[in-house]
N, C-alpha and C positions, 0 to 999 in steps of 0.2 A: 891863798885866797886874795882876791882882788880888794883893793882898799875902796870901800864903799863912800867914804868921804871924798870930798873934792872931785867928784865925778861930774861931768857934764851930761845933759840930756841925750845928746847925740851918741855919746859913748855907751850910756845905759841902753838905749834903743838898739845900737849895734851888737852889744852882748846879748840882750834878749833875742834879736833875730838869729844870732849864731845858736843859742841854745835851742831855739825852736827848730832850726835846721837839723841840729844834732839828734833832737827827738824824732823828727820825721825820718832822718837817715836810719835810725835804730828800728822804726816801726815799719820801714819800707819792706815790701815782700822781696825775699831773696829768691834767686833762681833756684829751683829744686833740681836735685839730681835724679834723673829718670833711670830706672833700672832697665837693663836690656830686656828686650821681649823675650820671655821665656818660651821655648818651642812647645807646641801643643803636644802634650803627653800622649793623647790618644794616637795622634798621627805618628809620633815617634815609636810608640808601641807597635802600631800596625806595620810601619816600616820594617822594624826589627823582625816581626813575625813573618812577614813576606820574604825576608832574606833568609830566615831560618827554614821555611818551606822550601825555597828554592834550592838551598844547600842540600836538604834531605832528599828532595826529588833527584838532584845530581847524583847523590850517593846511591839511591835506588836504581837509577838507570845504569850506573857504572856496574852495580851488582848483578843487574839482569844482562848486561853485555858480557861480563866475565862468566856467567852461568852459561849463556848461549855458546860462548867460545868453547868452554869445558864440555858441554853436551855434543858440539860438533866434533870435537877431537875425540870424545869417547866413541861416537858413532864411526868415525874414520878408523879408529883402532879396531872396533869390532868387525867392521868390513874387512879390514886387512886380515885379521885373525881368521874369519870365516873363509876367505880366499885362500889363506895358507893351508887351512885345514883340508879344503876342497883339493888342493894341489897335492898335498901330502897323500890324501886318500886315493886319488887318481894314480899317483906314483906307486903306492902300495898295490893297487889293483893290478897295474901294468906289470909290476915285478912278479905278482903271483901268476899272472896269465903267462909271461915269459918263462916262468919256472915250469908251468904245466906243459908248454910247447917243448921246452928243452927235455922235459922228462919223456914226453911221447917220442921225441926223436931218438932219445937213448934206447927206449924199448924196441924201436924198429931196427937198430943196427944189431 
């Protein structure tokens, strides 16, 4: 602690001025730390929902495309099978007709 005796007025005034400055500095408003702006939760949720909807729609369209391809292949296979059956039927009919003709020829001889 300072020696209060043998102090002059100007020293006491300077000490008083320093004490006042220290008190003012203590009470001075300090800069506050501002929190970063939080994103709007509603907007964030809406964005997530839109993303999820887009993803689901893409999945649905992919399923539709796959189903359409499968149906097209199935129709192609059915068309091929019916064509094959028709050709087999015609071949069997021709073979039967040829057999009848051959039998008639054999009777004539």
